[in-house]
C-alpha positions in Angstrom: 44.0 -11.6 -15.6 42.0 -12.6 -18.2 43.7 -15.5 -20.4 45.8 -14.0 -23.0 44.1 -14.6 -26.6 47.5 -13.9 -28.5 48.7 -17.8 -27.7 44.8 -19.0 -28.3 45.3 -17.5 -31.9 48.3 -18.5 -32.4 48.2 -21.8 -31.8 44.7 -22.2 -33.9 45.8 -19.8 -37.0 49.8 -19.5 -37.3 52.0 -16.0 -36.8 51.3 -14.9 -40.7 47.7 -14.7 -39.9 48.0 -13.2 -36.6 50.9 -10.3 -37.9 48.5 -10.0 -41.3 45.2 -9.9 -39.4 46.0 -7.2 -37.0 48.8 -5.3 -38.4 51.8 -6.6 -36.0 55.3 -6.7 -36.4 57.0 -10.2 -35.5 61.0 -9.8 -34.3 63.0 -13.3 -33.4 65.3 -13.0 -30.8 68.8 -12.9 -31.9 70.2 -15.7 -30.0 66.9 -18.0 -29.4 64.8 -17.2 -32.8 62.1 -19.4 -31.1 61.1 -16.5 -28.9 59.0 -13.7 -31.3 58.0 -10.1 -29.7 54.8 -8.9 -31.0 54.1 -5.4 -31.5 51.3 -3.7 -33.0 51.9 -1.0 -35.8 50.8 2.2 -34.3 49.1 3.6 -37.7 47.6 0.1 -39.1 46.7 -1.9 -36.3 43.2 -2.2 -34.6 43.8 -0.5 -31.6 40.2 -1.5 -30.0 41.3 -5.1 -30.5 42.3 -7.2 -27.0 45.0 -9.1 -28.9 46.6 -5.4 -30.6 46.5 -4.0 -27.0 48.0 -7.3 -25.9 50.7 -6.9 -28.3 53.0 -4.4 -27.1 55.8 -6.1 -26.7 54.3 -9.3 -25.7 57.2 -12.0 -26.3 55.7 -15.9 -26.9 57.9 -19.4 -27.3 57.1 -20.8 -31.1 58.9 -23.8 -29.3 56.5 -24.3 -26.5 53.2 -23.7 -28.2 53.6 -20.1 -28.7 53.5 -19.5 -24.4 53.9 -16.4 -23.2 57.3 -15.5 -22.0 57.4 -12.0 -21.1 54.1 -10.0 -20.4 54.5 -6.3 -20.6 51.9 -3.4 -19.7 49.0 -3.6 -22.1 48.6 -1.3 -24.9 47.0 1.7 -23.4 45.4 5.2 -24.2 45.3 9.1 -23.5 42.4 9.6 -21.2 40.9 11.5 -23.9 40.7 9.2 -26.6 37.6 6.6 -27.6 39.7 3.2 -26.2 40.5 4.6 -23.0 39.9 2.6 -19.9 37.5 3.8 -17.8 39.4 4.1 -14.6 38.0 4.2 -10.7 39.7 7.3 -9.0 38.1 6.1 -5.9 40.9 3.0 -5.9 43.2 5.3 -8.8 47.1 5.9 -8.0 48.5 8.2 -10.0 52.2 8.1 -11.3 55.0 10.0 -13.4 55.0 9.1 -17.0 58.7 9.1 -17.5 60.0 10.1 -21.1 62.4 7.1 -21.9 62.3 3.4 -23.5 60.0 0.7 -21.8 62.3 -2.3 -21.3 61.2 -5.4 -19.4 63.3 -8.2 -17.4 62.2 -11.7 -17.8 63.7 -15.1 -17.2 64.7 -17.6 -19.8 67.1 -20.6 -20.3 69.0 -19.5 -17.1 69.3 -15.8 -16.6 67.1 -12.8 -16.7 67.5 -11.1 -20.1 66.3 -7.6 -21.2 63.8 -6.4 -23.9 63.2 -3.3 -25.7 59.6 -2.4 -26.9 60.7 -3.5 -30.3 63.2 -6.3 -29.9 63.0 -9.5 -27.6 66.6 -9.1 -27.0 67.2 -5.4 -26.9 69.8 -5.3 -29.6 68.6 -2.4 -31.1 71.5 0.7 -31.0 72.0 2.8 -28.2 71.6 6.1 -30.2 75.8 7.0 -31.4 77.2 5.0 -28.6 78.3 1.8 -30.9 76.7 -0.8 -28.3 72.9 -2.3 -28.1 70.4 -0.8 -25.9 70.9 -4.2 -24.0 74.6 -3.7 -23.5 73.7 0.1 -22.2 70.9 -1.3 -20.1 72.7 -3.5 -17.9 75.5 -1.5 -17.8 73.5 1.3 -16.1 71.9 -1.1 -14.1 75.5 -2.1 -12.7 76.4 1.0 -11.7 73.4 1.5 -10.0 74.1 -1.2 -8.0 70.4 -3.0 -8.8 70.2 -7.0 -8.2 68.2 -9.4 -10.3 65.0 -10.9 -8.5 64.8 -14.1 -6.9 64.4 -17.6 -7.7 60.9 -17.1 -6.7 60.4 -14.8 -9.5 61.1 -16.5 -12.6 58.2 -16.5 -14.8 57.5 -12.9 -14.2 57.8 -10.1 -16.4 59.2 -6.8 -14.4 59.0 -3.4 -17.0 61.0 -0.1 -16.4 61.6 2.9 -18.0 65.2 3.5 -19.2 65.8 7.2 -19.4 69.6 8.6 -20.8 70.8 11.1 -22.8 71.6 8.7 -25.8 68.0 7.7 -25.9 65.9 11.4 -25.0 62.7 11.7 -26.5 62.0 15.4 -25.0 62.9 15.4 -21.4 66.1 16.3 -20.6 68.4 13.8 -18.6 71.9 14.3 -17.4 72.3 11.0 -16.4 71.0 7.1 -17.1 68.8 6.4 -15.3 66.4 2.1 -14.9 62.7 3.3 -13.2 61.0 0.5 -12.1 57.4 1.1 -13.1 55.5 -2.3 -12.7 55.4 -6.0 -13.0 53.5 -9.3 -13.5 53.9 -12.8 -11.6 54.5 -15.8 -13.4 50.5 -16.3 -13.7 51.0 -12.4 -15.5 48.7 -10.8 -12.7 49.8 -7.4 -12.9 51.3 -6.2 -9.6 52.4 -2.1 -8.7 56.1 -0.9 -8.4 55.1 -0.3 -4.7 54.4 -3.9 -4.1 58.3 -5.1 -5.1 61.2 -3.6 -3.3 63.8 -6.2 -2.6 66.3 -5.6 -5.6 67.0 -1.8 -4.7 65.1 -0.3 -7.5 64.2 3.2 -8.1 60.5 3.2 -8.3 58.6 5.6 -10.2 57.0 8.5 -8.3 53.3 9.0 -7.5 51.3 12.0 -6.9 48.3 12.8 -4.3 45.9 13.3 -6.9 42.4 12.4 -7.4 40.4 13.1 -10.2 40.5 13.5 -13.7 40.0 17.2 -13.3 42.6 17.3 -10.9 45.5 15.8 -13.0 44.5 17.5 -16.2 44.9 20.7 -14.2 48.1 19.4 -12.8 49.5 18.3 -16.3 48.9 22.0 -18.0 51.7 23.1 -15.2 54.3 20.8 -16.2 57.3 22.3 -18.2 58.1 19.4 -20.8 61.9 19.3 -20.5 61.0 18.0 -16.9 58.1 16.1 -17.3 55.4 14.2 -19.8 52.9 13.6 -17.5 51.3 11.0 -15.8 50.0 7.6 -15.6 46.9 6.7 -14.0 46.3 3.2 -12.6 43.6 1.8 -10.5 42.9 -0.9 -8.0 41.6 -3.4 -11.2 44.5 -2.1 -13.2 42.7 -0.1 -15.8 45.3 3.1 -17.0 45.4 6.2 -19.4 47.5 8.7 -19.9 47.5 12.4 -19.3 49.7 14.3 -21.1 51.6 18.0 -20.6 50.2 19.4 -23.9 53.4 21.2 -23.9 55.0 17.8 -24.1 53.0 17.2 -26.9 53.1 20.3 -28.5 57.0 19.3 -28.6 56.5 16.0 -29.2 54.4 16.8 -32.5 57.0 19.6 -33.7 60.2 17.4 -33.2 58.1 14.4 -35.5 57.3 16.8 -37.9 60.7 18.8 -38.4 61.6 20.1 -41.5 64.3 23.0 -42.8 61.9 25.1 -43.7 60.8 24.7 -39.5 64.3 25.6 -39.0 64.0 29.0 -41.4 61.6 30.1 -39.3 63.5 29.5 -36.1 66.3 31.8 -37.9 63.7 34.1 -39.0 62.0 34.9 -35.2 65.4 34.2 -33.8 64.1 31.6 -31.5 67.3 29.6 -31.6 67.9 30.1 -28.1 64.4 28.3 -26.9 64.9 26.1 -29.8 68.1 24.4 -28.7 67.0 24.5 -25.0 64.5 22.0 -26.5 66.4 20.0 -29.7 69.9 20.4 -28.8 70.6 17.6 -30.8 69.2 19.6 -34.2 71.9 22.0 -33.2 74.0 21.2 -36.3 71.7 21.7 -39.1 70.1 24.6 -37.2 73.5 26.1 -37.3 73.9 25.6 -40.9 71.2 27.5 -41.8 72.2 30.6 -39.8 75.3 30.4 -41.1 73.3 30.4 -44.9 71.0 33.2 -43.5 73.8 35.2 -42.4 76.1 35.2 -45.7 73.1 35.9 -47.3 72.3 38.6 -45.7 76.1 40.0 -45.8 76.1 39.7 -49.1 73.6 41.6 -49.8 73.9 44.7 -47.5 77.2 44.7 -49.3 75.8 44.9 -52.9 73.4 47.4 -51.3 76.0 49.8 -50.1 78.0 49.4 -53.6 74.4 49.8 -55.7 74.0 53.4 -57.1 72.4 55.9 -55.2 69.4 57.7 -56.9 67.7 60.3 -56.2 63.6 59.9 -54.9 62.5 61.7 -58.6 65.0 59.0 -60.9 62.5 56.1 -59.8 62.8 55.0 -63.5 66.2 55.2 -63.2 66.6 52.8 -60.4 63.9 50.6 -61.7 66.5 50.4 -65.0 69.5 49.8 -62.9 67.7 47.5 -60.2 66.6 45.3 -62.7 69.7 43.7 -63.5 70.3 42.1 -60.3 69.6 39.4 -58.2 68.5 41.7 -55.3 65.4 43.5 -56.9 63.2 42.7 -54.3 65.5 43.7 -51.8 66.1 47.0 -53.3 62.6 47.7 -54.1 61.5 47.6 -50.7 64.1 49.4 -49.2 64.0 52.1 -51.5 60.1 52.1 -50.4 61.1 52.2 -46.7 59.0 49.1 -46.2 61.2 47.9 -44.1 64.9 49.4 -42.8 67.1 46.7 -43.0 68.4 43.0 -45.4 68.0 41.7 -42.6 64.3 42.5 -41.9 63.3 41.9 -45.2 65.1 38.4 -45.3 63.1 38.0 -41.7 59.8 38.9 -43.4 59.7 36.8 -46.5 58.0 33.2 -46.5 60.0 30.5 -45.0 59.4 28.2 -48.2 60.6 31.1 -50.3 63.7 31.9 -48.1 64.7 28.3 -48.2 64.7 27.9 -51.8 67.2 31.0 -51.8 69.8 30.0 -49.3 69.7 26.2 -51.3 70.5 27.9 -54.3 73.6 30.2 -52.6 
């Protein structure tokens, strides 16, 4: 492996300048504040820079002249991105891209410790469980009967994907799982998951795909609730990601989600499919759906109680309807452009309907 550039920069310029120059976030270990995890900023870091790519949860020790303590995977890119590595398909292996949280274990101060992608002690909360990611990780580890690496592996870093219903992204998980996806030895030389099988760990699946075209075609067929996509890695440990287009679409939808989108789902009656993908949004969906149904019911009752006017009594109808809050609905119903109150609201612009629901 090439020499790490980040510790060299830290020794020459310090932590503050490193973070300022490369848009990095530094997070210290709760028990050992000399341990600092470095993480790039998705929007502000210059991703083409080698130091930024190294700082994908890299942990360094300030008290040991910024020596690296844990070196997970470097940043790697989607196959179609400008910064994507050139993969040698003659030596490539294709693995499942698991949809969970990247976790790494490393040895420090007499024991194996776990880091998440954002904190060197995995101290962040695990959903609404009331415990940390570290606590949930080790509990799952013990339940799976996993063993920690032997003495000869001190100084190595082991990377896992931690998946559960509490840290779900898109893919559904019916139980908590820890899957080994790769590691680095004490010299930070990478090795694949198939090269370590001493501790009873579940290892990531691989697939017999032999070209980019073949992998892209296979990704097109993946179901987003089952699989995120693939990671391709060659003998030199160059990596690229190939994501399922359906997964990407759902991820973008989740990230840009809004109450207006919920209104659209109610209008189109797409709740069954939506809640299958995003069960966490059910309370918000039910709240909007209840408001929508109440609006329809109230309007239907008002329409039933509204005086009947013959076709040639348009002037009288217009005078009567202008004093009601339902003028638009009633005029559209009378014209025959829609056949029901529900159909009127289902066809209304979602932004306008949202304002109407919020005013109820």
